[in-house]
C-alpha positions in Angstrom: 96.8 -135.7 72.2 96.8 -136.3 75.9 95.5 -133.4 78.0 97.1 -132.3 81.3 94.2 -132.0 83.7 94.0 -130.7 87.3 92.5 -133.5 89.4 91.5 -133.7 93.1 92.2 -137.0 94.9 88.8 -138.8 95.0 89.5 -141.6 97.4 89.4 -141.4 101.2 92.4 -143.1 103.0 92.0 -146.6 104.5 93.1 -146.8 108.1 91.9 -147.4 111.7 93.3 -147.1 115.1 95.1 -150.5 114.8 97.0 -149.5 111.6 100.7 -149.9 112.1 102.1 -149.3 108.6 101.2 -146.7 106.1 101.7 -147.4 102.4 101.6 -144.3 100.1 101.2 -144.3 96.4 101.7 -141.2 94.3 98.2 -140.5 92.9 95.4 -142.9 91.8 95.4 -144.2 88.3 92.4 -143.5 86.0 91.1 -147.0 86.8 91.4 -146.4 90.5 89.7 -143.0 90.2 86.8 -144.7 88.3 86.5 -147.4 91.0 87.1 -144.9 93.8 89.5 -147.3 95.4 93.2 -147.9 95.5 95.2 -150.0 92.9 92.2 -150.6 90.7 94.0 -151.3 87.5 93.9 -155.1 87.0 97.6 -155.1 85.9 98.7 -153.3 89.1 100.3 -156.0 91.3 99.7 -154.3 94.7 97.0 -156.7 95.8 98.8 -159.8 94.5 102.0 -158.8 96.2 100.5 -157.8 99.6 98.3 -160.9 99.7 101.5 -163.0 99.0 103.4 -161.2 101.7 100.7 -161.9 104.3 100.0 -165.4 102.9 96.4 -164.6 102.3 93.9 -165.2 99.5 93.8 -162.4 96.9 91.0 -160.0 97.8 88.6 -159.4 94.9 86.0 -156.8 95.9 86.6 -153.3 97.4 85.1 -154.6 100.7 87.5 -157.5 100.7 90.4 -155.3 99.9 89.5 -152.8 102.7 89.1 -155.7 105.2 92.4 -157.2 104.1 94.2 -153.9 104.7 92.6 -153.3 108.1 93.1 -157.0 109.2 96.8 -156.7 108.4 97.1 -153.3 110.2 97.9 -151.5 106.9 96.8 -147.9 106.2 96.8 -146.8 102.5 96.7 -143.4 100.9 98.6 -141.3 98.4 101.1 -138.5 98.7 99.2 -136.2 96.4 95.9 -134.4 97.2 95.7 -132.8 93.8 97.8 -132.3 90.8 98.0 -131.8 87.1 98.3 -135.2 85.4 97.9 -136.8 82.0 95.9 -140.0 82.4 97.7 -142.2 84.9 101.3 -141.1 84.1 103.5 -140.4 87.1 106.0 -138.7 84.8 103.3 -136.1 83.9 102.5 -135.1 87.4 102.9 -131.3 88.0 101.6 -128.6 90.4 101.4 -130.9 93.3 99.4 -130.3 96.5 100.3 -132.9 99.1 97.9 -134.8 101.3 97.9 -133.9 105.0 98.7 -137.2 106.8 98.0 -135.7 110.3 94.6 -137.4 110.6 96.1 -140.8 110.0 99.2 -140.2 112.2 97.0 -138.9 115.0 94.5 -141.8 114.9 96.9 -144.7 114.4 100.2 -145.8 115.8 102.0 -145.8 112.5 105.4 -147.4 113.0 106.7 -147.2 109.5 105.8 -145.3 106.3 106.4 -147.0 102.9 106.3 -145.5 99.5 105.0 -147.5 96.6 107.5 -146.5 93.9 110.1 -143.8 93.1 107.6 -141.0 92.4 105.7 -141.5 95.6 109.0 -141.5 97.5 110.4 -138.5 95.7 107.2 -136.5 96.4 107.0 -137.7 100.0 110.6 -136.5 100.7 109.9 -133.2 99.0 106.4 -132.3 100.5 105.6 -134.5 103.5 108.8 -135.5 105.3 109.6 -131.8 106.1 106.1 -131.6 107.8 106.1 -134.9 109.6 109.8 -135.3 110.3 109.3 -139.0 109.5 111.4 -140.9 107.1 109.8 -143.3 104.6 111.1 -146.5 103.0 111.0 -146.6 99.2 109.6 -149.9 97.8 109.6 -150.8 94.1 106.4 -149.8 92.4 103.7 -152.4 91.9 102.5 -150.5 88.8 102.4 -152.3 85.4 104.8 -149.5 84.2 107.4 -151.2 86.4 107.6 -154.3 84.1 111.3 -154.8 84.8 110.4 -156.3 88.2 108.8 -159.7 88.3 106.0 -160.4 90.7 108.3 -162.8 92.7 110.9 -160.0 93.0 108.3 -157.6 94.2 107.0 -160.0 96.8 110.6 -160.5 98.1 111.2 -156.7 98.2 107.8 -156.0 99.9 108.4 -158.6 102.7 109.7 -155.8 104.8 106.1 -154.5 105.3 105.2 -157.7 107.3 108.1 -157.1 109.8 106.5 -154.1 111.5 
């Protein structure tokens, strides 16, 4: 039986003063928490999709992924600072404490905020938008749980991030 556990977000956000867009997930998967970096599950298509959008080679190591994000003026973090969760299941998320985005928004000229998936967007609208007053754009999830979307369809939908 899966156990609902209270977990603190273990990964620091990726951003610098040149970041122009902010991509927010909901909460790191078990694999991402193990690696202490974003989108660590090998079936998650985040890295394949964003590399295709920016016409770059697929980054492999955490260092390459971090450099890819910063080179393309992308900040990445998650909506949730801590929550109760079973494994990696967004549908099990409860008792949410939201991340404070002020340090990213103060340090970088973030022109647009994007949410990776419906759960991220739902939680952003509930917990963060009332604080920041900033709207986010919902993108289809790159999670393997979103099997209905092909990688090609995701790349097409995610092209919007390159326009900022």
